[in-house]
MDTraj code that builds the backbone (N, CA, C; nanometers):
import mdtraj as md
import numpy as np

residues = "UNK UNK UNK UNK UNK UNK UNK UNK UNK UNK UNK UNK UNK UNK UNK UNK UNK UNK UNK UNK UNK UNK UNK UNK UNK UNK UNK UNK UNK UNK UNK UNK UNK UNK UNK UNK UNK UNK UNK UNK UNK UNK UNK UNK UNK UNK UNK UNK UNK UNK UNK UNK UNK UNK UNK UNK UNK UNK UNK UNK UNK UNK UNK UNK UNK UNK UNK UNK UNK UNK UNK UNK UNK UNK UNK UNK UNK UNK UNK UNK UNK UNK UNK UNK UNK UNK UNK UNK UNK UNK UNK UNK UNK UNK UNK UNK UNK UNK UNK UNK UNK UNK UNK UNK UNK UNK UNK UNK UNK UNK UNK UNK UNK UNK UNK UNK UNK UNK UNK UNK UNK UNK UNK UNK UNK UNK UNK UNK UNK UNK UNK UNK UNK UNK UNK UNK UNK UNK UNK UNK UNK UNK UNK UNK UNK UNK UNK UNK UNK UNK UNK UNK UNK UNK UNK UNK UNK UNK UNK UNK UNK UNK UNK UNK UNK UNK UNK UNK UNK UNK UNK UNK UNK UNK UNK UNK UNK UNK UNK UNK UNK UNK UNK UNK UNK UNK UNK UNK UNK UNK UNK UNK".split()
xyz = np.array([
    [2.7216, 5.0344, -2.0375],
    [2.5970, 4.9755, -2.0824],
    [2.5934, 4.8289, -2.0378],
    [2.4775, 4.7841, -1.9959],
    [2.4615, 4.6452, -1.9539],
    [2.4232, 4.5624, -2.0770],
    [2.5218, 4.4935, -2.1337],
    [2.5003, 4.4195, -2.2583],
    [2.4056, 4.3016, -2.2400],
    [2.4007, 4.2447, -2.1214],
    [2.3083, 4.1332, -2.0975],
    [2.1644, 4.1835, -2.1050],
    [2.1373, 4.2974, -2.0435],
    [2.0019, 4.3542, -2.0479],
    [1.9664, 4.3943, -2.1907],
    [2.0605, 4.4556, -2.2615],
    [2.0357, 4.4932, -2.4010],
    [2.0075, 4.3693, -2.4863],
    [2.0831, 4.2635, -2.4626],
    [2.0632, 4.1396, -2.5386],
    [1.9276, 4.0782, -2.5073],
    [1.8897, 4.0789, -2.3798],
    [1.7589, 4.0248, -2.3405],
    [1.6473, 4.1038, -2.4082],
    [1.6606, 4.2357, -2.4106],
    [1.5588, 4.3202, -2.4732],
    [1.5469, 4.2889, -2.6223],
    [1.6600, 4.2810, -2.6913],
    [1.6575, 4.2490, -2.8341],
    [1.6000, 4.1096, -2.8578],
    [1.6374, 4.0131, -2.7758],
    [1.5855, 3.8769, -2.7923],
    [1.4341, 3.8738, -2.7754],
    [1.3829, 3.9454, -2.6758],
    [1.2373, 3.9507, -2.6552],
    [1.1671, 4.0074, -2.7781],
    [1.2234, 4.1117, -2.8342],
    [1.1637, 4.1734, -2.9526],
    [1.1777, 4.0834, -3.0751],
    [1.2948, 4.0261, -3.0941],
    [1.3210, 3.9459, -3.2139],
    [1.2377, 3.8181, -3.2169],
    [1.2203, 3.7547, -3.1029],
    [1.1484, 3.6268, -3.0983],
    [1.0005, 3.6438, -3.0642],
    [0.9521, 3.7671, -3.0689],
    [0.8117, 3.7939, -3.0378],
    [0.7201, 3.7097, -3.1256],
    [0.6295, 3.6401, -3.0623],
    [0.5307, 3.5613, -3.1358],
    [0.5777, 3.4248, -3.1812],
    [0.7051, 3.3953, -3.1699],
    [0.7542, 3.2631, -3.2111],
    [0.7207, 3.1598, -3.1040],
    [0.6916, 3.0395, -3.1511],
    [0.6640, 2.9283, -3.0603],
    [0.7560, 2.8129, -3.0947],
    [0.7876, 2.7332, -2.9929],
    [0.8651, 2.6124, -3.0200],
    [0.7695, 2.5027, -3.0670],
    [0.8223, 2.3853, -3.0945],
    [0.7389, 2.2772, -3.1472],
    [0.6334, 2.2301, -3.0483],
    [0.6500, 2.2619, -2.9207],
    [0.5509, 2.2261, -2.8191],
    [0.4449, 2.3347, -2.8053],
    [0.4592, 2.4434, -2.8809],
    [0.3621, 2.5515, -2.8753],
    [0.3887, 2.6535, -2.7654],
    [0.5046, 2.6449, -2.7028],
    [0.5407, 2.7387, -2.5965],
    [0.6175, 2.8568, -2.6553],
    [0.6166, 2.9705, -2.5865],
    [0.6916, 3.0857, -2.6372],
    [0.8392, 3.0509, -2.6561],
    [0.8908, 3.0752, -2.7742],
    [1.0293, 3.0396, -2.8052],
    [1.1288, 3.1125, -2.7157],
    [1.0938, 3.2329, -2.6725],
    [1.1849, 3.3110, -2.5887],
    [1.2181, 3.2364, -2.4600],
    [1.1325, 3.1472, -2.4151],
    [1.1620, 3.0726, -2.2924],
    [1.2819, 2.9799, -2.3124],
    [1.2969, 2.9230, -2.4317],
    [1.4166, 2.8431, -2.4611],
    [1.5398, 2.9326, -2.4532],
    [1.5341, 3.0462, -2.5174],
    [1.6469, 3.1391, -2.5187],
    [1.6819, 3.1804, -2.3754],
    [1.5801, 3.2070, -2.2946],
    [1.6029, 3.2470, -2.1553],
    [1.6682, 3.1354, -2.0743],
    [1.6267, 3.0115, -2.0978],
    [1.6888, 2.8997, -2.0248],
    [1.8357, 2.8844, -2.0638],
    [1.8660, 2.9022, -2.1916],
    [2.0055, 2.8944, -2.2357],
    [2.0866, 3.0049, -2.1675],
    [2.0344, 3.1265, -2.1674],
    [2.1060, 3.2378, -2.1034],
    [2.1209, 3.2155, -1.9532],
    [2.0178, 3.1624, -1.8899],
    [2.0233, 3.1396, -1.7449],
    [2.1254, 3.0328, -1.7076],
    [2.1619, 2.9479, -1.8016],
    [2.2608, 2.8427, -1.7745],
    [2.4044, 2.8947, -1.7804],
    [2.4227, 3.0178, -1.8274],
    [2.5566, 3.0766, -1.8381],
    [2.5826, 3.1609, -1.7134],
    [2.6917, 3.1312, -1.6444],
    [2.7235, 3.1999, -1.5194],
    [2.8587, 3.2701, -1.5289],
    [2.8708, 3.3823, -1.4604],
    [2.9989, 3.4522, -1.4431],
    [3.0671, 3.4910, -1.5739],
    [2.9910, 3.5193, -1.6774],
    [3.0499, 3.5592, -1.8051],
    [2.9452, 3.6386, -1.8830],
    [2.9461, 3.7705, -1.8660],
    [2.8441, 3.8538, -1.9296],
    [2.8512, 3.8524, -2.0817],
    [2.9689, 3.8365, -2.1388],
    [2.9806, 3.8291, -2.2849],
    [2.9084, 3.7041, -2.3349],
    [2.9359, 3.5898, -2.2736],
    [2.8700, 3.4650, -2.3145],
    [2.7208, 3.4700, -2.2850],
    [2.6809, 3.5307, -2.1732],
    [2.5384, 3.5396, -2.1391],
    [2.4647, 3.6265, -2.2412],
    [2.5250, 3.7398, -2.2799],
    [2.4625, 3.8246, -2.3820],
    [2.4493, 3.7473, -2.5128],
    [2.5536, 3.6753, -2.5501],
    [2.5483, 3.5946, -2.6727],
    [2.4428, 3.4853, -2.6618],
    [2.4256, 3.4295, -2.5427],
    [2.3235, 3.3262, -2.5240],
    [2.1841, 3.3831, -2.5505],
    [2.1586, 3.5040, -2.5028],
    [2.0294, 3.5670, -2.5308],
    [2.0097, 3.5864, -2.6818],
    [2.1190, 3.6087, -2.7534],
    [2.1111, 3.6421, -2.8961],
    [2.1393, 3.5239, -2.9880],
    [2.1602, 3.4042, -2.9326],
    [2.2157, 3.2938, -3.0115],
    [2.1321, 3.2522, -3.1316],
    [2.0038, 3.2797, -3.1330],
    [1.9203, 3.2416, -3.2474],
    [1.8728, 3.3604, -3.3305],
    [1.9168, 3.4801, -3.2998],
    [1.8673, 3.5986, -3.3706],
    [1.9072, 3.5980, -3.5176],
    [2.0333, 3.5753, -3.5491],
    [2.0783, 3.5802, -3.6893],
    [2.0073, 3.4736, -3.7716],
    [1.9989, 3.3548, -3.7168],
    [1.9419, 3.2421, -3.7890],
    [1.7897, 3.2522, -3.8037],
    [1.7225, 3.2933, -3.6970],
    [1.5764, 3.2875, -3.6942],
    [1.5072, 3.4211, -3.7153],
    [1.5783, 3.5287, -3.6980],
    [1.5187, 3.6621, -3.7065],
    [1.6096, 3.7537, -3.7878],
    [1.6354, 3.7209, -3.9144],
    [1.7332, 3.7981, -3.9919],
    [1.6997, 3.9464, -4.0017],
    [1.5736, 3.9816, -3.9880],
    [1.5365, 4.1228, -3.9940],
    [1.5939, 4.2009, -3.8756],
    [1.6365, 4.1309, -3.7707],
    [1.6949, 4.1963, -3.6533],
    [1.8472, 4.1841, -3.6491],
    [1.9067, 4.1129, -3.7422],
    [2.0509, 4.0852, -3.7386],
    [2.1349, 4.2128, -3.7374],
    [2.0946, 4.3137, -3.8110],
    [2.1722, 4.4380, -3.8159],
    [2.1791, 4.5061, -3.6796],
    [2.0822, 4.4794, -3.5945],
    [2.0801, 4.5410, -3.4614],
    [2.1908, 4.4869, -3.3710],
    [2.2550, 4.3775, -3.4126],
    [2.3647, 4.3212, -3.3332],
    [2.4888, 4.4096, -3.3376],
    [2.4961, 4.5004, -3.4333],
    [2.6152, 4.5844, -3.4496],
    [2.6446, 4.6699, -3.3272],
    [2.5462, 4.6961, -3.2433],
    [2.5701, 4.7782, -3.1242],
    [2.6426, 4.7001, -3.0147],
    [2.6464, 4.5686, -3.0262],
    [2.7089, 4.4858, -2.9230],
    [2.8597, 4.4779, -2.9444],
    [2.9342, 4.4516, -2.8366],
    [3.0798, 4.4393, -2.8495],
    [3.1180, 4.3267, -2.9454],
    [3.2337, 4.3408, -3.0071],
    [3.2814, 4.2418, -3.1047],
    [3.2810, 4.0989, -3.0510],
    [3.3200, 4.0736, -2.9255],
    [3.3173, 3.9344, -2.8780],
    [3.1768, 3.8736, -2.8767],
    [3.0755, 3.9537, -2.8454],
    [2.9372, 3.9039, -2.8475],
    [2.8978, 3.8711, -2.9910],
    [2.9252, 3.9630, -3.0832],
    [2.8904, 3.9402, -3.2241],
    [2.9619, 3.8174, -3.2793],
    [3.0876, 3.7995, -3.2412],
    [3.1639, 3.6844, -3.2894],
    [3.0991, 3.5530, -3.2448],
    [3.0587, 3.5455, -3.1192],
    [2.9944, 3.4237, -3.0684],
    [2.8637, 3.3987, -3.1418],
    [2.7823, 3.5023, -3.1555],
    [2.6529, 3.4869, -3.2234],
    [2.6738, 3.4405, -3.3673],
    [2.7725, 3.4953, -3.4346],
    [2.8023, 3.4533, -3.5721],
    [2.8436, 3.3067, -3.5764],
    [2.9304, 3.2669, -3.4849],
    [2.9733, 3.1265, -3.4807],
    [2.8563, 3.0321, -3.4548],
    [2.7610, 3.0760, -3.3730],
    [2.6475, 2.9906, -3.3383],
    [2.5420, 2.9844, -3.4483],
    [2.5511, 3.0739, -3.5447],
    [2.4579, 3.0719, -3.6573],
    [2.4987, 2.9620, -3.7538],
    [2.4058, 2.8803, -3.7913],
    [2.4357, 2.7716, -3.8858],
    [2.4800, 2.8273, -4.0207],
    [2.4501, 2.9534, -4.0475],
    [2.4935, 3.0151, -4.1729],
    [2.6447, 3.0352, -4.1764],
    [2.7107, 3.0190, -4.0606],
    [2.8545, 3.0461, -4.0530],
    [2.9399, 2.9340, -4.1109],
    [2.8802, 2.8184, -4.1382],
    [2.9573, 2.7047, -4.1906],
    [2.8701, 2.6242, -4.2860],
    [2.9292, 2.5729, -4.3927],
    [2.8506, 2.5012, -4.4937],
    [2.7972, 2.3650, -4.4487],
    [2.8600, 2.3025, -4.3513],
    [2.8094, 2.1721, -4.3062],
    [2.8283, 2.1578, -4.1555],
    [2.7646, 2.0560, -4.0986],
    [2.7654, 2.0368, -3.9536],
    [2.9063, 2.0170, -3.8995],
    [2.9886, 1.9436, -3.9708],
    [3.1244, 1.9171, -3.9232],
    [3.2035, 2.0478, -3.9078],
    [3.1958, 2.1345, -4.0081],
    [3.2660, 2.2631, -3.9998],
    [3.2032, 2.3533, -3.8934],
    [3.0705, 2.3487, -3.8841],
    [2.9991, 2.4281, -3.7838],
    [3.0488, 2.3927, -3.6439],
    [3.0495, 2.2641, -3.6113],
    [3.0940, 2.2211, -3.4787],
    [3.2435, 2.2453, -3.4583],
    [3.3236, 2.2304, -3.5624],
    [3.4681, 2.2543, -3.5508],
    [3.4962, 2.4000, -3.5143],
    [3.4230, 2.4921, -3.5745],
    [3.4422, 2.6343, -3.5432],
    [3.4044, 2.6639, -3.3983],
    [3.2929, 2.6096, -3.3554],
    [3.2480, 2.6325, -3.2177],
    [3.3462, 2.5707, -3.1184],
    [3.3946, 2.4536, -3.1501],
    [3.4878, 2.3812, -3.0623],
    [3.6127, 2.4647, -3.0321],
    [3.6531, 2.5502, -3.1246],
    [3.7740, 2.6315, -3.1087],
    [3.7521, 2.7583, -3.0259],
    [3.6276, 2.7871, -2.9904],
    [3.5963, 2.9117, -2.9202],
    [3.5280, 2.8778, -2.7873],
    [3.5976, 2.8915, -2.6735],
    [3.5417, 2.8486, -2.5446],
    [3.4063, 2.9090, -2.5092],
    [3.3874, 3.0364, -2.5369],
    [3.2584, 3.0976, -2.5026],
    [3.1469, 3.0472, -2.5937],
    [3.1735, 3.0355, -2.7210],
    [3.0722, 2.9820, -2.8125],
    [3.0383, 2.8384, -2.7742],
    [3.1390, 2.7620, -2.7360],
    [3.1170, 2.6236, -2.6932],
    [3.0279, 2.6191, -2.5696],
    [3.0534, 2.7076, -2.4750],
    [2.9729, 2.7132, -2.3526],
    [2.8253, 2.7389, -2.3859],
    [2.8001, 2.8350, -2.4749],
    [2.6624, 2.8685, -2.5121],
    [2.5991, 2.7534, -2.5900],
    [2.6731, 2.6950, -2.6832],
    [2.6175, 2.5853, -2.7636],
    [2.5830, 2.4657, -2.6760],
    [2.6669, 2.4336, -2.5794],
    [2.6364, 2.3214, -2.4903],
    [2.5110, 2.3491, -2.4073],
    [2.4931, 2.4734, -2.3642],
    [2.3708, 2.5095, -2.2919],
    [2.2495, 2.4991, -2.3836],
    [2.2649, 2.5396, -2.5086],
    [2.1579, 2.5298, -2.6085],
    [2.1186, 2.3835, -2.6306],
    [2.2178, 2.2991, -2.6497],
    [2.1913, 2.1565, -2.6711],
    [2.1274, 2.0949, -2.5471],
    [2.1790, 2.1289, -2.4298],
    [2.1241, 2.0738, -2.3056],
    [1.9767, 2.1078, -2.2919],
    [1.9398, 2.2299, -2.3269],
    [1.7988, 2.2670, -2.3174],
    [1.7158, 2.1975, -2.4244],
    [1.7642, 2.1973, -2.5470],
    [1.6886, 2.1332, -2.6552],
    [1.6694, 1.9840, -2.6324],
    [1.7671, 1.9200, -2.5688],
    [1.7616, 1.7748, -2.5483],
    [1.7062, 1.7361, -2.4115],
    [1.6687, 1.8322, -2.3318],
    [1.6213, 1.8019, -2.1964],
    [1.4943, 1.7161, -2.2032],
    [1.4885, 1.6094, -2.1257],
    [1.3705, 1.5216, -2.1283],
    [1.2395, 1.5962, -2.1049],
    [1.2409, 1.6983, -2.0201],
    [1.1199, 1.7765, -1.9943],
    [1.0678, 1.8374, -2.1238],
    [1.1581, 1.8873, -2.2078],
    [1.1159, 1.9460, -2.3359],
    [1.0713, 1.8386, -2.4330],
    [1.1478, 1.7310, -2.4407],
    [1.1168, 1.6262, -2.5380],
    [0.9832, 1.5592, -2.5082],
    [0.9459, 1.5495, -2.3813],
    [0.8177, 1.4885, -2.3451],
    [0.6987, 1.5715, -2.3922],
    [0.7200, 1.6975, -2.4204],
    [0.6122, 1.7855, -2.4658],
    [0.5870, 1.7743, -2.6162],
    [0.6717, 1.6994, -2.6851],
    [0.6644, 1.6899, -2.8310],
    [0.6000, 1.5595, -2.8748],
    [0.5489, 1.5565, -2.9977],
    [0.5016, 1.4289, -3.0524],
    [0.6172, 1.3284, -3.0525],
    [0.5901, 1.2016, -3.0263],
    [0.6973, 1.1013, -3.0141],
    [0.7951, 1.0985, -3.1318],
    [0.7462, 1.1088, -3.2541],
    [0.8360, 1.1024, -3.3703],
    [0.9316, 1.2220, -3.3726],
    [0.8809, 1.3387, -3.3401],
    [0.9641, 1.4590, -3.3370],
    [1.0662, 1.4478, -3.2238],
    [1.0204, 1.4030, -3.1076],
    [1.1105, 1.3879, -2.9925],
    [1.2228, 1.2899, -3.0244],
    [1.1901, 1.1804, -3.0900],
    [1.2919, 1.0802, -3.1226],
    [1.3947, 1.1357, -3.2215],
    [1.3473, 1.2097, -3.3220],
    [1.4387, 1.2704, -3.4191],
    [1.5334, 1.3680, -3.3500],
    [1.4789, 1.4515, -3.2638],
    [1.5616, 1.5498, -3.1941],
    [1.6553, 1.4833, -3.0938],
    [1.6080, 1.3789, -3.0288],
    [1.6929, 1.3061, -2.9337],
    [1.8182, 1.2550, -3.0046],
    [1.8002, 1.1984, -3.1232],
    [1.9143, 1.1501, -3.2009],
    [2.0058, 1.2627, -3.2448],
    [1.9462, 1.3708, -3.2906],
    [2.0245, 1.4866, -3.3364],
    [2.1114, 1.5413, -3.2233],
    [2.0519, 1.5597, -3.1074],
    [2.1246, 1.6213, -2.9972],
    [2.2160, 1.5239, -2.9237],
    [2.1929, 1.3953, -2.9361],
    [2.2805, 1.2970, -2.8712],
    [2.4198, 1.2981, -2.9341],
    [2.4267, 1.3222, -3.0640],
    [2.5556, 1.3208, -3.1345],
    [2.6318, 1.4529, -3.1219],
    [2.5646, 1.5595, -3.0888],
    [2.6272, 1.6918, -3.0889],
    [2.7420, 1.7080, -2.9891],
    [2.7291, 1.6643, -2.8635],
    [2.8422, 1.6837, -2.7712],
    [2.9717, 1.6197, -2.8211],
    [2.9632, 1.5011, -2.8768],
    [3.0843, 1.4363, -2.9295],
    [3.1427, 1.5184, -3.0443],
    [3.0563, 1.5723, -3.1306],
    [3.1039, 1.6553, -3.2414],
    [3.1713, 1.7825, -3.1899],
    [3.1314, 1.8247, -3.0703],
    [3.1910, 1.9433, -3.0092],
    [3.3121, 1.9097, -2.9229],
    [3.3450, 1.7813, -2.9152],
    [3.4632, 1.7404, -2.8403],
    [3.4414, 1.7243, -2.6917],
    [3.3165, 1.7058, -2.6497],
    [3.2867, 1.6851, -2.5079],
    [3.2109, 1.5545, -2.4910],
    [3.2139, 1.5016, -2.3711],
    [3.1436, 1.3760, -2.3436],
    [2.9939, 1.3980, -2.3317],
    [2.9541, 1.5117, -2.2783],
    [2.8118, 1.5424, -2.2623],
    [2.7965, 1.6928, -2.2495],
    [2.6717, 1.7363, -2.2442],
    [2.6476, 1.8788, -2.2276],
    [2.6740, 1.9213, -2.0843],
    [2.6400, 1.8390, -1.9889],
    [2.6608, 1.8621, -1.8453],
    [2.6367, 2.0067, -1.8032],
    [2.5420, 2.0712, -1.8660],
    [2.5072, 2.2082, -1.8311],
    [2.3760, 2.2057, -1.7552],
    [2.3728, 2.2727, -1.6429],
    [2.2483, 2.2814, -1.5676],
    [2.1527, 2.3701, -1.6452],
    [2.0376, 2.3146, -1.6790],
    [1.9381, 2.3905, -1.7525],
    [1.8264, 2.4264, -1.6561],
    [1.7968, 2.5551, -1.6429],
    [1.6910, 2.5960, -1.5516],
    [1.5558, 2.5410, -1.5941],
    [1.4682, 2.5253, -1.4974],
    [1.3343, 2.4787, -1.5295],
    [1.2558, 2.5924, -1.5944],
    [1.1364, 2.5629, -1.6489],
    [1.0591, 2.6664, -1.7181],
    [1.0280, 2.7876, -1.6314],
    [1.0031, 2.7669, -1.5026],
    [0.9746, 2.8810, -1.4152],
    [1.0955, 2.9741, -1.4078],
    [1.2146, 2.9166, -1.4046],
    [1.3354, 2.9993, -1.4023],
    [1.3504, 3.0763, -1.5328],
    [1.3125, 3.0147, -1.6433],
    [1.3203, 3.0844, -1.7720],
    [1.2249, 3.2023, -1.7742],
    [1.1028, 3.1806, -1.7249],
    [1.0079, 3.2917, -1.7206],
    [1.0606, 3.4026, -1.6303],
    [1.1228, 3.3644, -1.5190],
    [1.1799, 3.4655, -1.4294],
    [1.2916, 3.5418, -1.4996],
    [1.3703, 3.4725, -1.5812],
    [1.4783, 3.5396, -1.6541],
    [1.4221, 3.6389, -1.7541],
    [1.3113, 3.6041, -1.8179],
    [1.2486, 3.6943, -1.9143],
    [1.1759, 3.8061, -1.8418],
    [1.1015, 3.7694, -1.7376],
    [1.0160, 3.8652, -1.6681],
    [1.0824, 3.9310, -1.5487],
    [1.2057, 3.8923, -1.5199],
    [1.2738, 3.9356, -1.3977],
    [1.2610, 4.0825, -1.3669],
    [1.2970, 4.1170, -1.2476],
    [1.2875, 4.2545, -1.2025],
    [1.3845, 4.3403, -1.2826],
    [1.3299, 4.4152, -1.3753],
    [1.4127, 4.4991, -1.4619],
    [1.4011, 4.6466, -1.4255],
    [1.3528, 4.6746, -1.3058],
    [1.3324, 4.8148, -1.2702],
    [1.4617, 4.8944, -1.2720],
    [1.5748, 4.8294, -1.2486],
    [1.7017, 4.9015, -1.2467],
    [1.7464, 4.9455, -1.3854],
    [1.6823, 4.8971, -1.4903],
    [1.7246, 4.9369, -1.6243],
    [1.6291, 5.0367, -1.6880],
    [1.5288, 5.0791, -1.6149],
    [1.4412, 5.1829, -1.6649],
    [1.3299, 5.1324, -1.7548],
    [1.2701, 5.2258, -1.8275],
    [1.1513, 5.1971, -1.9066],
    [1.1752, 5.0920, -2.0134],
    [1.2918, 5.0909, -2.0751],
    [1.3181, 4.9921, -2.1808],
    [1.3083, 4.8514, -2.1254],
    [1.3633, 4.8286, -2.0091],
    [1.3573, 4.6960, -1.9483],
    [1.2165, 4.6588, -1.9089],
    [1.1439, 4.7533, -1.8485],
    [1.0060, 4.7234, -1.8097],
    [0.9214, 4.6967, -1.9329],
    [0.9495, 4.7685, -2.0419],
    [0.8751, 4.7447, -2.1655],
    [0.8990, 4.6051, -2.2185],
    [1.0237, 4.5589, -2.2112],
    [1.0556, 4.4226, -2.2542],
    [0.9797, 4.3233, -2.1685],
    [0.9777, 4.3477, -2.0377],
    [0.9074, 4.2567, -1.9472],
    [0.7604, 4.2483, -1.9849],
    [0.6964, 4.3630, -2.0042],
    [0.5542, 4.3629, -2.0403],
    [0.5316, 4.2936, -2.1743],
    [0.6163, 4.3243, -2.2728],
    [0.5991, 4.2627, -2.4045],
    [0.6135, 4.1116, -2.3962],
    [0.7122, 4.0635, -2.3210],
    [0.7311, 3.9184, -2.3088],
    [0.6125, 3.8539, -2.2386],
    [0.5593, 3.9193, -2.1353],
    [0.4428, 3.8646, -2.0662],
    [0.3228, 3.8601, -2.1609],
    [0.3032, 3.9665, -2.2376],
    [0.1917, 3.9695, -2.3316],
    [0.2066, 3.8620, -2.4380],
    [0.3272, 3.8441, -2.4900],
    [0.3503, 3.7414, -2.5915],
    [0.3233, 3.6026, -2.5361],
    [0.3634, 3.5787, -2.4116],
    [0.3420, 3.4471, -2.3527],
    [0.1921, 3.4200, -2.3388],
    [0.1160, 3.5217, -2.2969],
    [-0.0295, 3.5034, -2.2859],
    [-0.0907, 3.4760, -2.4232],
    [-0.0469, 3.5521, -2.5249],
    [-0.0995, 3.5297, -2.6602],
    [-0.0618, 3.3916, -2.7110],
    [0.0600, 3.3481, -2.6844],
    [0.1068, 3.2175, -2.7323],
    [0.0256, 3.1046, -2.6708],
    [-0.0120, 3.1206, -2.5448],
    [-0.0914, 3.0156, -2.4797],
    [-0.2282, 3.0015, -2.5445],
    [-0.2791, 3.1130, -2.5992],
    [-0.4114, 3.1079, -2.6599],
    [-0.4064, 3.1058, -2.8126],
    [-0.2857, 3.0964, -2.8702],
    [-0.2705, 3.0972, -3.0165],
    [-0.3250, 2.9689, -3.0767],
    [-0.3831, 2.9794, -3.1954],
    [-0.4317, 2.8590, -3.2632],
    [-0.3159, 2.7710, -3.3088],
    [-0.3467, 2.6454, -3.3283],
    [-0.2446, 2.5514, -3.3772],
    [-0.1927, 2.6003, -3.5114],
    [-0.0659, 2.5745, -3.5379],
    [-0.0063, 2.6126, -3.6656],
    [0.0577, 2.7499, -3.6643],
    [0.0602, 2.8152, -3.5478],
    [0.1282, 2.9443, -3.5392],
    [0.2772, 2.9220, -3.5610],
    [0.3521, 3.0303, -3.5725],
    [0.4972, 3.0227, -3.5971],
    [0.5629, 2.9383, -3.4885],
    [0.6059, 2.8170, -3.5232],
    [0.6627, 2.7259, -3.4241],
    [0.8071, 2.6946, -3.4547],
    [0.8894, 2.6872, -3.3498],
    [1.0319, 2.6611, -3.3610],
    [1.0715, 2.5569, -3.2584],
    [1.1918, 2.5035, -3.2739],
    [1.2474, 2.4131, -3.1734],
    [1.3661, 2.4785, -3.1101],
])
top = md.Topology()
chain = top.add_chain()
for i, resn in enumerate(residues, 1):
    res = top.add_residue(resn, chain, resSeq=i)
    for name in ("N", "CA", "C"):
        top.add_atom(name, md.element.get_by_symbol(name[0]), res)
traj = md.Trajectory(xyz[None], top)
């Protein structure tokens, strides 16, 4: 089974209709994080799923079909896994794959392109939050290449013909959600 494709499909379904603070489809953030992970299918699958437990608890039980290493990373990346930020970052710091995904997540969340799309006060708050995170994780910086938005859309919409109807269905659903999100009224379900 291709766990990356399965993870992408679940992520598309779980984050359906969610928007980030800029009003863009939230799945594009998830796709950029996954696209930043190379040569490690376990970490890439976890990257697709990194916000499912925290943001889509109704889908959390569906993670049971994934291999234990994927579930372990997703659990570590969930803020529910530790009572405070210090313990949260300490746990991630001890797990190389979780650290790789978290650094990609931070790199995308803190990317100037994303921050420029936000109201100045929100951007400044997030800039401060994400500036301190690499040090808490024991690294000097995120230094993760974050794909541009077009690459994220390609990751979500990519050619999934090799995975059959389930993959094509995910592609269509993600495209439909993106179109709806662009025309959604202000105040829709928004995330960062």
